[in-house]
C-alpha positions as CSV (number, residue, x, y, z in Angstrom):
1,M,5.1,22.0,-30.3
2,H,1.6,20.8,-30.8
3,N,-0.2,18.9,-33.5
4,L,-3.2,20.8,-34.7
5,S,-5.1,17.9,-36.3
6,P,-7.1,15.7,-33.8
7,A,-5.6,12.5,-35.2
8,L,-2.9,12.0,-37.8
9,A,-4.5,10.7,-40.9
10,F,-2.2,8.6,-43.0
11,N,-3.6,9.9,-46.3
12,K,-3.0,13.5,-45.4
13,K,0.2,15.3,-46.1
14,T,2.0,17.0,-43.2
15,I,2.8,20.7,-43.2
16,L,5.2,22.2,-40.7
17,L,4.1,25.7,-39.7
18,V,6.8,27.9,-38.2
19,D,5.7,31.4,-37.0
20,D,5.9,33.3,-33.7
21,E,2.6,35.1,-34.3
22,V,-0.3,33.3,-32.7
23,T,-2.8,35.0,-34.9
24,V,-1.1,33.8,-38.1
25,L,-0.9,30.3,-36.8
26,K,-4.6,30.3,-35.9
27,L,-5.4,31.5,-39.4
28,L,-3.2,28.9,-41.0
29,E,-4.8,26.2,-38.8
30,F,-8.3,27.3,-39.7
31,I,-7.7,27.2,-43.5
32,L,-5.5,24.1,-43.6
33,K,-6.5,21.7,-40.8
34,K,-9.3,20.0,-42.9
35,D,-6.9,18.9,-45.7
36,Y,-3.5,18.5,-44.0
37,N,-1.8,17.2,-40.8
38,L,-0.3,20.3,-39.2
39,V,2.6,20.5,-36.9
40,V,3.3,24.0,-35.3
41,H,6.4,25.6,-33.9
42,N,7.0,29.1,-32.7
43,N,10.5,29.4,-34.1
44,G,13.1,27.8,-36.2
45,L,15.0,26.3,-33.3
46,E,11.9,24.3,-32.2
47,A,11.2,23.2,-35.8
48,I,14.8,22.0,-36.2
49,S,14.6,20.0,-33.0
50,W,11.3,18.4,-34.1
51,M,12.9,17.4,-37.5
52,D,16.0,16.1,-35.8
53,E,13.8,13.7,-34.0
54,G,13.2,12.0,-37.3
55,N,10.1,13.8,-38.4
56,M,9.8,14.8,-42.1
57,P,7.1,17.3,-43.3
58,D,5.9,17.3,-46.8
59,L,5.9,21.1,-46.9
60,I,7.1,23.9,-44.7
61,I,5.5,27.3,-44.2
62,S,7.8,29.6,-42.3
63,D,7.8,33.2,-41.2
64,L,11.0,35.1,-41.8
65,L,11.2,37.2,-38.6
66,M,11.2,35.1,-35.5
67,P,13.2,34.8,-32.3
68,Y,16.1,32.4,-31.7
69,V,16.5,31.0,-35.2
70,D,14.7,33.1,-37.8
71,G,13.2,31.9,-41.0
72,I,16.2,32.9,-43.1
73,D,18.7,30.8,-41.0
74,F,16.1,28.0,-40.5
75,V,15.6,27.5,-44.3
76,R,19.3,28.1,-45.1
77,G,20.1,25.1,-42.8
78,L,17.4,23.0,-44.5
79,K,18.5,23.8,-48.0
80,S,22.2,23.2,-47.3
81,S,21.3,19.8,-45.8
82,G,21.3,16.7,-48.0
83,Y,18.4,15.2,-46.1
84,Y,15.9,18.2,-46.0
85,R,16.9,20.1,-49.1
86,N,14.0,18.9,-51.3
87,I,11.2,19.8,-48.9
88,P,9.1,22.6,-50.5
89,V,9.3,25.9,-48.5
90,I,6.8,28.8,-48.5
91,L,8.1,31.9,-46.7
92,L,5.8,34.4,-45.2
93,S,6.9,38.0,-44.6
94,A,5.6,41.4,-43.9
95,A,9.2,42.8,-44.0
96,Y,10.6,41.7,-47.3
97,S,9.6,41.8,-51.0
98,A,10.4,38.8,-53.2
99,E,13.1,40.9,-54.9
100,D,14.7,42.0,-51.7
101,L,14.7,38.5,-50.3
102,A,16.1,36.9,-53.5
103,A,19.0,39.4,-53.4
104,K,19.6,38.6,-49.7
105,L,19.4,34.8,-49.8
106,T,21.9,32.4,-51.4
107,Y,19.5,29.4,-51.4
108,K,16.4,28.6,-53.3
109,F,13.0,28.7,-51.7
110,N,9.8,27.9,-53.5
111,L,7.6,30.9,-52.8
112,L,7.5,34.2,-50.8
113,I,4.0,35.3,-49.8
114,P,3.6,38.8,-48.3
115,K,1.6,39.2,-45.1
116,P,-1.2,39.7,-45.0
117,F,-1.9,36.9,-47.4
118,N,-4.9,35.7,-49.3
119,P,-6.0,32.3,-47.9
120,S,-7.4,31.0,-51.2
121,K,-4.2,31.8,-53.0
122,L,-2.1,30.2,-50.3
123,Q,-4.2,27.0,-50.6
124,E,-3.6,27.0,-54.4
125,H,0.1,27.4,-53.9
126,I,0.3,24.6,-51.4
127,K,-1.7,22.2,-53.6
128,S,0.5,23.0,-56.5
129,L,3.7,22.4,-54.5
130,L,2.4,19.1,-53.1
131,D,1.1,17.7,-56.4
């Protein structure tokens, strides 16, 4: 885990980024670091561990296909939890369409964005979910 913002600013919302692709994480860092505190993990297992230490993000952006604990199981665990269920979740996927994913999942997520994604659109969706 590493914190991408140089110093945590109390007025910034915290976004948990969970993806095993370094290039995606670098892109997300580039487009979001100015406006948000970013916490990065390479898989759902690391993200769960970070949250179990008492950390609570304002929003989660997670890939679906990752090692150890994938995005599907990671978010299923969050949404079945009384403590984390209200955190907005944006899922990123190159493998699933929104229809395929909705049919496969039994929990509610806020948004599925296909990879590659439009950075401006992603920023709009994040702002909308956090406001």
